[in-house]
C-alpha positions as CSV (number, residue, x, y, z in Angstrom):
1,V,8.6,-24.0,8.3
2,L,6.1,-25.6,10.2
3,V,7.7,-28.6,11.0
4,G,11.4,-27.3,11.2
5,Q,12.7,-27.9,7.4
6,P,13.8,-25.5,5.4
7,I,11.8,-24.2,2.8
8,P,11.9,-26.4,-0.6
9,K,13.9,-25.5,-3.3
10,T,13.4,-28.2,-5.6
11,A,10.5,-30.6,-6.5
12,A,12.3,-33.5,-4.4
13,Q,12.4,-30.9,-1.4
14,A,8.6,-30.5,-1.7
15,K,7.5,-34.1,-2.1
16,E,9.9,-34.7,0.8
17,L,8.2,-32.5,2.6
18,L,4.7,-32.9,2.1
19,A,5.1,-36.6,3.1
20,T,6.1,-35.1,6.5
21,L,2.8,-32.9,6.2
22,E,1.3,-35.7,5.7
23,A,2.7,-37.9,8.3
24,K,1.7,-34.9,10.8
25,G,-1.8,-35.6,9.9
26,G,-4.8,-34.3,7.7
27,D,-5.3,-30.5,9.4
28,F,-1.5,-30.2,8.1
29,V,-2.2,-31.3,4.6
30,D,-5.5,-29.3,4.2
31,K,-3.6,-26.3,4.7
32,F,-0.5,-27.1,2.8
33,K,-1.6,-28.9,-1.0
34,A,0.3,-29.9,-4.0
35,P,2.2,-28.3,-6.4
36,V,2.6,-25.0,-4.3
37,V,4.0,-26.8,-0.5
38,C,4.2,-23.0,0.7
39,R,1.5,-21.5,-0.1
40,V,0.0,-18.4,1.3
41,L,-1.9,-19.2,4.8
42,K,-4.0,-15.8,5.5
43,D,-4.8,-16.7,9.5
44,D,-1.4,-17.7,9.9
45,G,0.1,-15.2,8.3
46,I,-2.3,-12.6,10.4
47,D,-1.2,-14.3,13.7
48,W,2.0,-14.5,13.1
49,A,2.3,-10.5,12.5
50,K,0.2,-10.1,15.4
51,E,3.1,-12.0,17.5
52,S,5.6,-10.3,16.0
53,A,7.6,-7.4,18.2
54,G,6.4,-4.3,15.8
55,G,3.2,-6.2,14.3
56,G,5.6,-7.7,11.5
57,R,6.5,-6.1,8.3
58,L,4.5,-6.6,5.5
59,F,7.9,-7.7,3.2
60,E,8.9,-10.1,6.1
61,L,5.6,-11.8,5.5
62,V,5.6,-12.0,2.5
63,G,9.2,-13.6,2.4
64,R,7.6,-16.0,5.0
65,F,4.1,-16.7,4.4
66,L,3.4,-15.6,0.6
67,N,6.8,-16.8,-0.3
68,G,7.2,-14.0,-3.1
69,Y,10.8,-14.0,-3.5
70,D,11.7,-18.3,-2.9
71,G,9.2,-20.1,-1.6
72,L,7.5,-20.9,-5.3
73,A,10.8,-22.4,-6.4
74,W,9.1,-25.6,-6.7
75,A,6.2,-24.4,-8.5
76,R,8.0,-22.7,-10.6
77,D,10.2,-26.0,-11.9
78,Q,6.6,-26.7,-13.3
79,P,6.6,-25.4,-16.8
80,E,3.3,-24.4,-16.4
81,Y,3.8,-22.0,-13.4
82,A,7.6,-20.9,-14.6
83,E,8.0,-17.3,-13.8
84,A,5.1,-16.5,-12.6
85,S,3.5,-14.0,-9.7
86,I,1.8,-15.5,-6.8
87,C,-1.2,-14.5,-7.6
88,A,-1.0,-16.1,-11.4
89,C,-0.1,-19.5,-9.0
90,E,-3.0,-18.8,-7.2
91,K,-5.6,-18.1,-10.3
92,A,-3.9,-21.3,-11.9
93,L,-4.6,-23.5,-8.8
94,G,-8.2,-22.0,-8.8
95,N,-7.8,-19.7,-5.9
96,R,-11.7,-17.7,-6.0
97,N,-9.6,-15.2,-4.2
98,V,-7.5,-13.9,-6.8
99,G,-9.1,-11.7,-10.0
100,P,-8.8,-9.0,-11.6
101,A,-7.9,-6.3,-9.7
102,T,-10.0,-2.8,-8.9
103,V,-7.6,-0.9,-6.7
104,F,-4.1,-0.3,-6.3
105,I,-1.9,0.0,-3.2
106,S,0.5,2.0,-3.1
107,W,3.0,1.9,0.3
108,G,6.6,2.2,1.3
109,L,7.7,-1.3,1.7
110,I,8.0,-0.4,5.9
111,S,4.5,-1.3,6.5
112,T,3.5,-4.2,8.8
113,F,1.1,-6.1,7.5
114,V,-1.1,-5.6,10.4
115,S,-1.6,-2.0,9.6
116,L,-2.1,-2.7,6.3
117,V,-5.1,-4.8,7.5
118,D,-6.2,-2.4,9.9
119,A,-6.1,0.3,7.7
120,L,-7.8,-1.6,4.3
121,E,-10.9,-2.6,7.1
122,R,-11.2,0.8,7.9
123,C,-11.2,1.7,4.3
124,V,-14.4,-0.9,4.4
125,A,-15.9,0.7,7.5
126,E,-16.1,3.7,5.9
127,G,-17.2,3.3,2.9
128,L,-14.0,3.9,1.2
129,L,-13.4,0.6,-0.1
130,D,-15.4,-2.3,-1.3
131,P,-15.4,-5.0,0.8
132,G,-15.4,-7.3,-2.3
133,A,-12.4,-5.4,-4.4
134,F,-9.4,-7.0,-5.6
135,I,-6.5,-5.1,-4.9
136,W,-3.3,-5.3,-6.3
137,V,-0.1,-5.3,-4.1
138,C,3.6,-5.2,-5.7
139,D,4.8,-8.0,-4.2
140,T,2.3,-10.6,-4.8
141,C,1.0,-9.5,-8.1
142,I,4.6,-8.6,-10.0
143,R,7.0,-11.6,-10.2
144,Q,9.5,-11.5,-7.9
145,H,12.4,-13.6,-9.0
146,E,15.2,-11.4,-10.9
147,G,14.8,-11.6,-14.7
148,E,13.4,-10.6,-17.4
149,G,9.5,-11.4,-16.2
150,K,9.8,-9.1,-13.2
151,Q,11.8,-5.9,-15.5
152,R,8.7,-6.4,-17.8
153,D,5.8,-6.1,-14.8
154,V,8.0,-3.5,-13.2
155,G,8.3,-1.8,-17.0
156,R,4.2,-2.0,-16.9
157,L,3.6,0.3,-13.6
158,D,1.8,2.7,-15.5
159,D,-0.5,0.5,-17.2
160,M,-1.8,-1.3,-13.5
161,V,-2.3,1.8,-12.1
162,R,-4.6,3.0,-14.8
163,Q,-6.3,-0.4,-15.7
164,C,-7.4,-0.6,-11.8
165,E,-10.2,2.1,-10.9
166,S,-8.8,3.8,-8.0
167,T,-5.4,4.2,-5.8
168,L,-5.1,3.7,-1.9
169,L,-2.0,5.3,-1.0
170,F,-0.7,3.6,2.4
171,N,1.2,6.7,3.9
172,D,2.5,5.3,7.1
173,V,4.9,8.4,8.0
174,W,2.5,11.2,7.0
175,D,5.1,13.5,6.7
176,R,8.2,12.4,6.0
177,T,9.1,13.2,2.3
178,V,13.1,12.7,2.8
179,K,15.3,10.3,4.5
180,R,16.2,12.6,7.8
181,S,19.5,9.9,7.7
182,E,21.1,6.8,7.2
183,T,19.3,5.0,9.6
184,D,15.7,6.1,8.3
185,T,13.8,4.3,6.6
186,V,12.4,4.9,3.0
187,S,8.9,6.1,3.9
188,C,6.0,6.3,1.5
189,L,6.5,10.1,0.4
190,S,10.1,9.5,-0.2
191,R,10.1,6.3,-1.9
192,I,10.1,7.4,-5.8
193,W,7.8,4.5,-6.7
194,C,4.6,6.1,-4.3
195,V,5.4,9.4,-6.1
196,Y,5.3,8.1,-9.1
197,E,2.4,5.5,-8.9
198,I,0.3,8.7,-7.4
199,F,1.3,10.8,-10.3
200,C,-0.1,7.8,-12.6
201,T,-3.3,7.8,-10.9
202,V,-3.9,11.4,-11.6
203,R,-3.1,11.1,-15.1
204,A,-5.4,7.9,-15.1
205,G,-7.9,10.4,-14.2
206,H,-8.5,8.4,-10.9
207,E,-9.5,8.9,-7.0
208,L,-6.4,9.0,-4.7
209,V,-7.7,8.0,-1.4
210,M,-5.4,8.0,1.8
211,M,-5.1,5.9,4.7
212,F,-3.0,5.3,7.8
213,P,-2.1,2.8,10.6
214,E,-4.4,4.5,13.2
215,D,-2.0,5.9,15.1
216,E,-0.2,8.2,12.4
217,R,-3.8,9.0,11.6
218,R,-3.9,10.2,14.9
219,R,-0.6,12.1,14.9
220,F,-1.6,13.7,11.8
221,L,-5.0,15.3,12.9
222,G,-3.0,16.3,16.1
223,A,-0.6,18.1,13.8
224,L,-3.2,19.8,11.9
225,A,-5.2,20.7,15.1
226,K,-2.2,23.0,15.9
227,N,-2.0,24.3,12.2
228,A,-4.5,24.5,9.9
229,R,-1.1,24.3,7.0
230,A,0.5,21.5,8.6
231,A,0.1,19.1,6.1
232,Q,0.4,22.1,3.1
233,D,3.8,23.0,4.7
234,A,4.7,19.5,4.7
235,L,3.6,18.4,0.9
236,A,5.3,21.0,-0.3
237,R,8.9,19.0,0.6
238,V,7.2,16.3,-1.4
239,D,10.3,16.0,-4.8
240,V,10.7,13.3,-7.3
241,K,14.0,14.2,-7.8
242,T,14.9,13.5,-3.9
243,A,12.8,10.7,-2.8
244,E,14.4,7.3,-3.3
245,S,14.5,3.5,-4.1
246,F,16.4,0.5,-3.0
247,D,17.7,-0.4,-6.3
248,P,19.4,2.9,-7.8
249,N,18.7,1.6,-11.4
250,D,15.3,1.6,-10.9
251,K,15.3,5.3,-9.6
252,E,17.4,6.2,-13.0
253,R,14.5,4.0,-14.9
254,I,11.5,6.3,-13.2
255,M,13.5,9.7,-14.2
256,G,13.5,8.7,-17.3
257,Q,9.6,8.6,-17.2
258,V,9.5,11.5,-15.4
259,E,11.0,13.3,-18.4
260,E,9.1,12.3,-21.0
261,V,5.9,13.6,-19.1
262,G,6.9,17.1,-18.6
263,G,9.5,16.9,-16.2
264,A,9.7,17.0,-12.7
265,A,8.4,20.3,-11.7
266,K,5.8,19.2,-13.7
267,V,5.2,15.8,-11.7
268,N,5.6,17.5,-8.6
269,E,2.6,19.6,-8.9
270,V,0.8,17.0,-10.0
271,V,1.4,14.9,-6.9
272,I,1.2,17.4,-4.4
273,A,-2.3,18.8,-5.5
274,A,-3.7,15.0,-5.3
275,L,-1.6,14.3,-2.0
276,N,-3.4,17.9,-0.5
277,R,-6.8,16.4,-1.4
278,A,-6.5,13.2,-0.5
279,L,-5.3,14.5,3.4
280,A,-8.0,17.5,2.9
281,D,-10.2,14.2,2.4
282,V,-8.8,12.7,5.7
283,A,-9.2,15.6,7.3
284,A,-13.2,16.3,6.3
285,R,-14.0,12.5,7.4
286,A,-12.7,13.3,10.9
287,A,-14.3,16.6,11.4
288,E,-17.7,14.6,11.4
289,E,-16.8,12.4,13.7
290,D,-16.6,15.6,15.9
291,V,-17.8,18.5,14.2
292,A,-17.2,20.4,17.4
293,S,-13.5,20.7,17.4
294,Q,-10.5,21.9,16.8
295,V,-9.8,19.4,13.9
296,A,-13.2,20.4,12.4
297,L,-12.4,24.1,12.4
298,C,-8.6,23.7,10.9
299,A,-10.4,21.0,8.0
300,A,-12.5,24.0,7.4
301,V,-9.5,25.7,6.7
302,Y,-7.5,23.3,5.1
303,L,-10.6,22.9,2.6
304,R,-10.6,26.9,1.9
305,D,-7.4,27.2,1.1
306,L,-7.5,24.2,-1.3
307,G,-10.2,26.3,-3.0
308,R,-13.0,23.7,-1.9
309,L,-15.0,26.8,-1.0
310,G,-18.4,25.2,-0.8
311,E,-17.2,22.1,1.4
312,A,-15.8,24.4,3.5
313,R,-18.5,27.1,4.1
314,A,-20.9,23.7,5.1
315,L,-18.7,22.3,7.5
316,C,-18.1,25.6,9.0
317,E,-21.9,26.5,9.4
318,R,-22.2,22.6,11.2
319,V,-19.2,23.6,13.4
320,A,-21.0,26.6,14.2
321,A,-23.8,25.3,15.0
322,A,-22.2,22.5,17.2
323,L,-20.5,25.4,19.3
324,G,-23.7,27.2,19.4
325,M,-21.8,30.3,17.6
326,A,-24.2,32.8,15.4
327,E,-24.0,32.7,11.8
């Protein structure tokens, strides 16, 4: 890509590209080394995403820099890397930034790479994510080429969630629970994979943490400030039966698993409750940023409605004190 040549599809093409890179100088060779010529370049990837209109969608970055779909063709030509995910290849190459994941990332496949990175950094700043944690992202951890390997990985999704310690839900559009038209993209809350991953998180007894792009977080807080029930009203429409997937076979498979665990009504109840808890946590954290605000007051009402009475009373007392009101 850097020298105007196509991504190599065979070992011979990759070796030819490597020779071209070597001719360009050590700068390139240090970044692109055999046996995987087109490897993940974090800094270059972020630069590209920031320069692209709209920030560069994460799956585009995967295709262009992580090459999870076709750029690992040469590595897969090698028997030891056959049918491997990019993380498996990187681990085999000795990359110390690959390890057993402790945090599962659930996302709607429409998110931008920059937004995801910003949200993760904000989670670190707020103490919600250990900066040394390994995170699980489907595009890099699941084998992306079609075949039995990918299907086995997808079939183990419940195990992957359970083996992590928590789930971070990257909610790209906080209140879009269904596709409103054919031109709409499938967002986090209208994607059946995400709905099922939330259910798996609760069933595993793990914490669900909500994170947003910053502009979406502000939009959520604005809606909450106008109506303390805004979140509950929106989340009430979450429904695993109407949630969608890019591959219809995926939805059929997941709905089969839904029936095995008690049916759609049970899954919906568990998922909506978990989403409300996570969104109320977002509201409570925002309230601490400005206690003397409408957001803080509505956050207290939200906590009360969820039965978190101790937290609601404590927040109300802080709001009253900040506003100089009598108890």
